[in-house]
VOLO-682871 format. One line per 5 residues: number of its first residue (from 1); their letters; for each residue z, x, y of N, C-alpha, C. Coordinates in steps of 0.05 Angstrom, whole numbers. Atoms other than C-alpha are relative to their C-alpha. Layout:
N
NUM) A) Z X Y Z X Y Z X Y ~ ...
This chain:
319
1) MKQQA) -30 11 5 -555 582 17 5 -21 -19 ~ -9 6 17 -516 554 -36 -11 -29 3 ~ 16 18 6 -547 489 -66 28 -30 -3 ~ -19 32 9 -486 443 -104 25 25 -11 ~ -15 -5 12 -414 462 -121 12 -12 -22
6) GSTVF) -1 20 13 -385 442 -182 29 -16 11 ~ -28 15 -23 -309 419 -139 -10 -14 8 ~ 3 16 -22 -316 360 -110 22 -15 11 ~ -21 8 0 -267 323 -77 -23 -30 31 ~ 10 17 -18 -296 247 -44 18 1 31
11) LILLC) -4 0 -20 -281 239 33 -16 -13 17 ~ 13 10 -27 -297 217 100 3 23 21 ~ -1 -7 -26 -330 248 148 -4 -16 29 ~ 2 13 -36 -331 227 229 -15 29 10 ~ 7 -15 -24 -379 265 274 0 -5 23
16) LLYIF) -13 4 -28 -355 271 341 -24 2 19 ~ 20 -4 -11 -423 290 368 -27 -10 -8 ~ 24 25 6 -486 244 350 -1 -4 -24 ~ -9 20 11 -486 190 315 -33 -18 -12 ~ 31 10 10 -548 154 276 12 -33 -10
21) ASVDA) -1 20 -2 -519 79 290 -14 -22 -13 ~ 20 19 9 -584 43 279 -15 10 -20 ~ 4 -2 19 -599 71 221 7 -17 -26 ~ 6 9 23 -614 35 156 1 8 -24 ~ -5 -13 24 -579 52 92 -15 7 -15
26) QTCRP) 18 -9 23 -637 39 54 -27 20 3 ~ 25 -17 -6 -684 81 93 0 27 -5 ~ 3 -29 15 -664 146 55 -2 5 -25 ~ 12 0 29 -701 152 -7 -10 25 -6 ~ 15 -26 3 -723 211 -47 -21 10 9
31) SGTIR) 39 -16 -10 -784 251 -24 -7 9 -23 ~ 22 -17 22 -808 281 -86 20 9 -30 ~ -12 -10 15 -781 314 -149 0 30 -1 ~ 5 -31 3 -770 397 -170 9 -6 -31 ~ -14 -15 22 -779 420 -238 17 25 -11
36) GKNPP) -14 -30 3 -726 471 -263 -17 20 -13 ~ 8 -24 9 -744 538 -285 26 13 -6 ~ -24 -21 3 -691 588 -320 2 24 14 ~ -6 -23 -16 -666 637 -268 -7 25 -9 ~ -6 -20 19 -678 710 -283 29 17 -1
41) PGQCN) -28 -9 7 -621 752 -309 11 14 27 ~ -15 -7 -23 -565 751 -256 -13 -5 25 ~ 12 22 -24 -609 709 -203 15 -14 5 ~ -10 20 -9 -565 657 -200 27 3 5 ~ -26 1 1 -495 664 -173 21 -20 -4
46) TENDS) -17 28 11 -443 614 -205 27 5 4 ~ -26 2 -18 -379 634 -163 6 -40 12 ~ -5 35 -7 -346 566 -150 -14 -18 -19 ~ 25 21 15 -387 533 -209 -14 -10 7 ~ 27 3 -12 -448 533 -176 -14 -3 -27
51) DCCKV) 21 -5 28 -495 501 -226 -29 21 17 ~ 33 -12 3 -567 542 -240 -19 -22 -17 ~ 20 20 2 -631 498 -250 -7 6 -34 ~ 14 -9 28 -649 482 -321 -19 1 -5 ~ 30 3 8 -714 487 -353 -12 -17 -5
56) GKLYT) 15 29 9 -755 429 -355 14 -24 16 ~ -15 31 -14 -700 386 -315 -11 -4 24 ~ 9 11 -20 -726 342 -265 19 -1 27 ~ -17 12 -22 -691 349 -196 -4 -26 24 ~ 15 10 -24 -695 298 -139 13 13 26
61) TYKCS) -3 -14 -22 -703 325 -72 0 -28 28 ~ -3 11 -26 -688 288 -8 -9 11 21 ~ 7 -18 -32 -708 301 71 21 -21 22 ~ -24 21 -7 -656 242 90 28 -4 -14 ~ -29 16 2 -580 234 96 6 -27 -2
66) PPVSS) -10 29 -6 -546 169 86 5 6 33 ~ -13 3 -45 -535 142 165 28 7 0 ~ -23 -6 -8 -479 176 206 9 -23 12 ~ -18 20 -16 -425 128 230 30 13 10 ~ -20 -14 -12 -357 135 255 23 11 -30
71) HTKAT) -12 -11 18 -334 140 180 -17 2 -16 ~ 16 -15 32 -383 179 130 0 -3 -16 ~ -13 -12 30 -372 178 64 -19 18 -13 ~ 22 -25 1 -396 248 41 20 6 -30 ~ -13 -22 25 -380 298 -21 9 19 4
76) LTLNS) -17 -38 -9 -341 366 -4 -7 16 -32 ~ 7 -28 19 -364 421 -46 9 19 9 ~ -10 -29 -9 -336 490 -42 -27 24 3 ~ 27 -23 -13 -379 550 -8 12 28 -1 ~ -10 -25 -15 -367 617 -1 -20 14 15
81) FQAGG) 18 -15 -26 -409 644 65 10 23 3 ~ -5 -32 3 -377 713 47 -29 20 5 ~ 28 -19 16 -433 774 38 2 1 -28 ~ 3 -1 22 -454 770 -35 22 -22 -9 ~ -22 24 21 -410 703 -43 -28 -18 -2
86) DGGGP) 22 13 7 -448 643 -70 -15 -7 16 ~ 12 5 -25 -477 620 -9 -28 12 -2 ~ 30 -12 -9 -534 670 -14 -1 21 28 ~ -1 -6 -19 -559 693 50 23 -9 27 ~ -12 6 -23 -531 697 123 2 -33 -1
91) SECDN) -11 29 -8 -510 625 155 -31 -6 19 ~ 32 3 -17 -582 597 185 3 0 30 ~ -8 0 -28 -543 580 247 6 19 17 ~ -11 -27 -16 -513 648 268 -17 15 -3 ~ 3 -23 16 -548 688 219 25 19 -12
96) QYHSD) -27 -17 1 -477 718 210 11 -16 -30 ~ -13 7 22 -436 712 148 34 -16 10 ~ -29 4 -5 -359 682 149 18 5 -18 ~ -27 -1 20 -297 690 124 17 -23 -12 ~ -8 13 10 -271 650 70 25 -15 16
101) DDPVV) -22 11 -14 -212 638 119 -4 -15 29 ~ 21 16 -24 -263 605 174 -4 -29 -13 ~ 3 23 3 -262 531 177 -24 -5 1 ~ 26 10 -15 -339 528 170 -12 -15 -29 ~ -1 13 23 -387 484 126 -30 4 5
106) ALSTG) 32 2 -6 -460 475 120 -7 -31 -10 ~ 5 34 0 -489 395 116 -19 3 -17 ~ 26 6 22 -544 366 67 -26 -1 25 ~ 23 4 -17 -620 364 100 5 -15 29 ~ 5 28 -18 -613 297 136 23 0 16
111) WFNNK) -22 10 -12 -544 306 160 -6 26 24 ~ 5 -16 -13 -566 380 187 -18 -1 24 ~ 24 12 -28 -621 350 231 -6 16 12 ~ 9 -19 -15 -662 405 244 9 27 23 ~ -15 -16 -11 -608 450 270 15 -15 19
116) KRCLK) -11 14 -26 -583 398 317 29 2 -1 ~ -26 -4 -3 -513 404 291 4 33 -10 ~ -3 -28 5 -514 476 285 14 11 21 ~ -26 -6 -15 -449 506 316 15 -27 13 ~ -9 28 2 -426 436 325 24 1 -20
121) YINIY) -11 9 17 -363 409 305 6 -19 -11 ~ -6 26 12 -341 354 258 25 -5 -6 ~ -9 0 2 -287 322 241 7 -6 -36 ~ 0 8 26 -264 316 161 23 -12 -9 ~ -18 10 3 -224 271 129 4 -5 -28
126) GNGRS) 3 5 34 -198 267 54 26 11 -6 ~ -12 -14 13 -134 279 16 29 -12 14 ~ -9 14 -19 -99 243 69 11 15 24 ~ -6 -5 -15 -109 292 126 -26 5 7 ~ 30 -3 -2 -164 318 165 -5 31 17
131) VRAKV) 10 -25 -2 -197 379 191 -23 10 11 ~ 14 -10 -18 -239 407 242 -20 25 -6 ~ 2 -24 8 -292 451 220 -35 0 18 ~ 29 -13 -19 -358 485 259 -25 -12 -24 ~ 30 8 21 -434 469 221 -10 27 1
136) VDECD) 19 -24 -7 -463 535 205 -16 12 -18 ~ 31 -4 23 -520 530 154 -7 -36 -11 ~ 16 25 18 -561 475 112 6 5 -24 ~ 7 9 32 -554 453 42 -20 -18 -4 ~ 24 8 6 -614 446 24 -13 -16 -16
141) STMGC) 0 28 18 -637 376 -1 -35 -5 -9 ~ 34 7 11 -712 390 -7 -9 11 -5 ~ 9 -24 18 -716 456 -45 21 10 -19 ~ -12 -15 18 -691 493 -100 -11 12 -20 ~ -1 -13 24 -688 526 -161 -26 24 -5
146) DSDHD) 4 -19 -2 -724 583 -132 11 27 12 ~ -19 -20 -9 -708 658 -105 14 -8 26 ~ -6 9 -32 -693 635 -38 20 -19 8 ~ -19 27 2 -646 578 -64 18 7 -20 ~ -17 -18 20 -611 634 -113 4 -27 -23
151) YQPPC) -3 5 27 -635 594 -171 11 -29 -3 ~ -21 26 5 -598 526 -159 -15 -20 6 ~ 17 31 -10 -617 450 -156 -1 6 28 ~ 1 8 -32 -634 422 -86 25 -15 12 ~ -21 9 -5 -571 394 -53 -3 -34 1
156) PNNIV) -10 34 -9 -547 324 -57 -5 -3 36 ~ 3 21 -25 -564 279 1 29 -3 19 ~ -27 10 -22 -489 269 23 21 20 -12 ~ -11 -23 11 -464 344 11 17 5 34 ~ -8 -18 -20 -408 371 64 7 25 -15
161) DASKA) -9 -26 26 -401 446 26 13 19 24 ~ -16 -20 -14 -347 479 56 23 24 -8 ~ -19 -19 3 -302 539 57 20 -2 -8 ~ -24 10 9 -238 548 24 15 -2 17 ~ -24 10 -23 -202 545 88 -1 -34 16
166) VWKAL) 6 30 -8 -232 472 94 19 -11 -23 ~ -18 25 20 -199 453 25 30 -1 6 ~ -34 -18 -1 -133 494 42 12 -16 25 ~ -11 27 -23 -126 445 105 -3 -18 -2 ~ -12 21 6 -132 390 72 21 -7 -20
171) GVPES) -20 -8 21 -80 413 25 -1 -13 -30 ~ 1 7 19 -113 400 -28 2 36 -21 ~ -9 -26 16 -85 449 -95 -17 27 -11 ~ 27 -15 2 -122 514 -105 -6 -8 -25 ~ 6 4 27 -121 494 -173 -22 -17 -12
176) CFMVE) 12 21 4 -158 433 -165 -32 11 9 ~ 28 -8 -11 -221 481 -132 -10 26 -7 ~ 6 -32 5 -214 540 -161 -1 0 -24 ~ 11 2 26 -249 557 -227 12 17 -23 ~ -12 -24 25 -208 602 -261 9 -12 -30
181) AKDAC) 5 18 24 -192 537 -310 -18 4 -15 ~ 23 5 15 -254 533 -332 -7 14 -22 ~ 2 -20 15 -251 596 -381 20 -7 -22 ~ -29 -6 21 -181 571 -418 -12 -20 -14 ~ 10 26 23 -227 514 -453 -37 11 -7
186) KPSSK) 23 -13 11 -285 541 -492 -9 -18 -16 ~ 7 17 24 -336 502 -542 6 8 -16 ~ -8 -1 28 -314 503 -605 -21 7 -17 ~ 15 5 11 -378 499 -630 -26 -9 15 ~ 32 7 -15 -463 491 -617 -9 -4 -16
191) VRCND) 21 20 19 -504 437 -662 -27 -5 12 ~ 17 -6 -6 -571 431 -664 -1 -34 -14 ~ -5 22 17 -583 350 -681 -35 -11 -8 ~ 27 12 12 -641 309 -706 -14 6 24 ~ 20 -1 -32 -666 300 -633 -10 24 12
196) GKSYS) 23 -23 -21 -682 377 -619 19 -3 11 ~ -18 -2 -19 -621 373 -573 27 28 -16 ~ -29 -11 -1 -565 426 -580 21 -14 15 ~ -21 4 -8 -499 402 -566 28 18 -2 ~ -25 -17 1 -428 437 -552 22 -13 -4
201) TFKCS) -37 13 7 -360 412 -584 13 10 22 ~ -25 -6 -13 -300 416 -550 31 -10 -15 ~ -30 5 2 -228 420 -581 18 -17 21 ~ -9 4 -18 -202 420 -515 -9 -8 21 ~ 9 12 -28 -201 394 -440 11 23 11
206) PPVSS) -10 -12 -29 -187 434 -372 33 -12 1 ~ -28 -5 -12 -110 441 -353 5 -20 5 ~ -4 18 -15 -78 378 -334 20 11 20 ~ -19 -5 -22 -44 377 -265 1 -22 15 ~ 4 25 -16 -27 333 -215 -15 -9 12
211) HTKAT) 21 16 -16 -97 325 -187 -16 8 -25 ~ 20 -4 37 -137 337 -263 -25 -4 11 ~ 31 6 -2 -213 337 -238 -13 -10 -32 ~ 14 7 18 -254 295 -282 -20 -16 15 ~ 22 24 3 -312 247 -293 4 -23 -10
216) LTINS) 7 29 8 -314 171 -298 -22 -10 0 ~ 26 17 9 -353 133 -339 14 -22 -12 ~ -7 28 -2 -359 60 -359 -2 -4 -33 ~ -5 7 25 -343 35 -424 9 -33 -12 ~ -7 30 7 -334 -39 -461 11 5 -11
221) FEEGG) -20 -4 14 -277 -33 -499 5 -29 -19 ~ -3 27 5 -292 -109 -521 -12 5 -25 ~ 12 -1 26 -314 -125 -597 -32 -2 2 ~ 27 1 -9 -392 -115 -596 -8 17 19 ~ 14 -21 -26 -389 -63 -537 -4 21 -4
226) DGGGA) 11 -34 15 -411 8 -534 21 14 -6 ~ -19 -27 11 -344 35 -550 7 -1 -30 ~ 6 -17 26 -364 23 -619 30 -27 -19 ~ -21 12 3 -300 2 -661 25 -4 7 ~ -18 7 -16 -232 -19 -646 20 21 11
231) SECDG) -20 -12 -12 -185 23 -600 11 13 -24 ~ -21 -17 22 -153 89 -637 25 -4 3 ~ -26 -2 -11 -86 78 -603 13 -24 -23 ~ -16 27 9 -71 -1 -630 -17 -18 -14 ~ 13 10 22 -127 -15 -674 -13 -30 10
236) KFHSD) 4 26 -21 -149 -71 -624 -30 -2 15 ~ 20 3 -20 -206 -91 -581 10 -10 27 ~ -17 5 -26 -195 -91 -503 -26 -15 21 ~ 27 25 -12 -235 -146 -451 3 20 28 ~ 9 -21 -26 -273 -113 -392 17 3 21
241) DDLVV) -15 3 -22 -219 -140 -346 30 10 -3 ~ -21 -18 8 -166 -92 -386 -12 26 15 ~ 2 -28 -8 -143 -36 -345 -1 29 -16 ~ -11 -18 22 -154 17 -403 -27 14 -1 ~ 21 -19 -2 -192 84 -414 3 8 -33
246) ALSTG) -5 -20 21 -210 135 -471 -2 28 20 ~ -2 -22 -10 -191 205 -456 -20 26 -15 ~ 20 -31 3 -242 276 -473 28 -2 -22 ~ -28 -5 22 -201 297 -545 26 19 9 ~ -22 -21 -7 -163 355 -509 28 -12 17
251) WFNQR) -14 24 -10 -135 301 -468 12 -21 -7 ~ 4 24 26 -133 254 -518 32 5 -18 ~ -32 -17 14 -80 306 -550 19 -9 -19 ~ -1 7 23 -79 282 -618 21 -26 -8 ~ -3 32 -14 -61 210 -589 36 6 11
256) KRCNK) -24 4 -19 0 229 -550 4 -6 22 ~ 1 19 -28 -21 192 -491 -18 -23 -13 ~ 1 31 8 -35 134 -532 18 -28 18 ~ -21 23 -18 -8 71 -493 11 9 17 ~ -11 -20 -25 8 121 -437 -15 -14 18
261) YIKIH) 19 9 -24 -13 100 -368 -5 22 16 ~ 6 -22 -26 -51 157 -318 -13 -21 19 ~ 9 4 -25 -65 147 -249 -22 13 9 ~ 28 -13 -15 -137 155 -222 2 -5 24 ~ 12 7 -31 -155 173 -155 -24 -1 3
266) GNGKS) 42 -4 -15 -234 160 -126 -12 -20 12 ~ 16 18 -18 -272 133 -80 27 -17 11 ~ -23 -1 -27 -208 135 -32 18 -27 -8 ~ -24 8 12 -166 89 -84 6 5 -25 ~ -9 -5 23 -124 91 -148 15 -23 -9
271) VKAKV) -7 25 22 -110 49 -204 12 15 -20 ~ -10 -7 23 -69 52 -262 -1 -11 -29 ~ 14 16 21 -93 52 -328 17 6 -27 ~ -18 -8 28 -70 53 -402 -17 12 -19 ~ 26 -15 22 -98 105 -452 2 -21 -20
276) VDECD) 1 11 16 -124 65 -512 -21 7 -23 ~ 18 -9 11 -178 107 -544 -8 28 2 ~ 8 -24 -21 -209 173 -549 -38 5 -1 ~ 26 -3 2 -272 196 -530 2 27 -6 ~ -8 -18 25 -291 245 -583 -20 26 10
281) STRRC) 25 -16 -17 -319 317 -553 0 18 -32 ~ -1 -26 22 -312 352 -631 -30 -21 -20 ~ 26 -2 11 -369 301 -662 -16 14 0 ~ 23 -10 8 -429 336 -685 -21 -9 15 ~ 22 10 -23 -481 297 -645 13 -15 19
286) DPCRN) -7 13 -27 -477 280 -571 25 -5 5 ~ -20 0 -9 -413 298 -564 13 -25 26 ~ 1 1 -33 -368 273 -503 10 16 6 ~ -9 -20 -8 -355 316 -459 26 9 5 ~ -21 -5 -10 -289 351 -445 14 -10 21
291) NIVDA) -10 3 -12 -277 331 -387 0 -40 14 ~ 6 28 -8 -283 249 -384 23 -18 -3 ~ -16 26 1 -247 191 -372 -11 -29 -3 ~ 14 26 11 -279 129 -409 10 -21 13 ~ -21 26 -5 -260 65 -369 -13 -25 3
296) SKAVW) 10 27 0 -271 -8 -369 -8 -4 29 ~ 10 23 -26 -305 -52 -320 24 -3 20 ~ -28 2 -12 -237 -64 -294 9 17 18 ~ -15 -22 -10 -216 4 -278 -19 9 28 ~ 29 0 -25 -292 13 -239 14 -17 24
301) KALGV) 2 13 -30 -275 -52 -192 18 2 7 ~ -26 -10 -22 -203 -28 -174 -1 20 14 ~ 14 -11 -23 -234 29 -147 -18 -3 19 ~ 21 12 -25 -281 -13 -104 -24 17 -6 ~ 29 -10 10 -341 18 -137 -18 -14 -6
306) PESDW) 19 28 -6 -399 -34 -115 -18 4 -42 ~ 14 -4 38 -430 -45 -191 -31 8 0 ~ 21 -20 3 -495 -15 -170 -1 26 -5 ~ -8 -35 -1 -456 55 -172 8 7 -24 ~ -8 -12 27 -433 50 -239 -8 19 -13
311) GELGV) 11 -16 22 -441 100 -288 16 26 -1 ~ -17 -26 -17 -410 171 -257 13 -2 15 ~ -16 1 -33 -364 182 -204 23 29 -6 ~ -20 -22 -9 -314 250 -189 27 -12 5 ~ -21 9 1 -246 230 -197 24 20 -2
316) FWSD) -32 -20 11 -169 262 -208 12 -21 -7 ~ -26 21 26 -120 235 -257 20 14 2 ~ -22 -17 6 -52 253 -265 19 -25 -23 ~ -20 10 26 3 230 -328 14 -20 26
């Protein structure tokens, strides 16, 4: 079974058949770690932007998932359950492959619950719509980085790994979950810095659409904050209470988005924020990734993200 796809959307998962109402959210803690190793050539299927294990990197494992309620928050990822797809072997519940046109899913280990949800249906809510899908497989949160798991990392413990049919039923534009755009923006260079690490630099960012997938990060634009100097667009510092962002170099687009507002969707909410700075994807050492919306604390608060979870968040944005 595949572990984790690169395309995600935050959703609400309603399980109609089994409820863990009495479980405390704090009872789900990591069970251990796995150290990654490089897969043999051709042994990690990267269809649907799936990740491959990186040598030496530690990956967290889980035997549990967050408790299930009437509205269980989850992350939707994309998987192909077809023969030859990035899902690997046949589905665990019925030992069969399933067409991309079938609304089927795999659940993280805790939610899979020792096959107790096999072949049962769950209702998935996201993007203002809902869809019913059959559970046919496990997204293994306990193991990974080996041949049995296609040399992919352990699945996070909050994943609903879904076929293309599920994404389509939720009305998500195909441009938001397919990965063809990935190749349109390639690194402009790769440099090795004094810390011994190699960094890829980018002059471009993924194409902008009505639902541009991005990673939200946190920054202080105040004087003395981690943003450094004054913002590039207006030469000013900005309070942590201001709804402001910096964009990766490609999206910053040679200042063409300076002082314009973008709309950010994440965590089930949305917020408008002003572009005031660039997150430089071209600098030689430790460059900004090319898919970053670097946001003030005010943006994170407006999206309703608890302060303990501030750091990185998958979001969509548009002009």
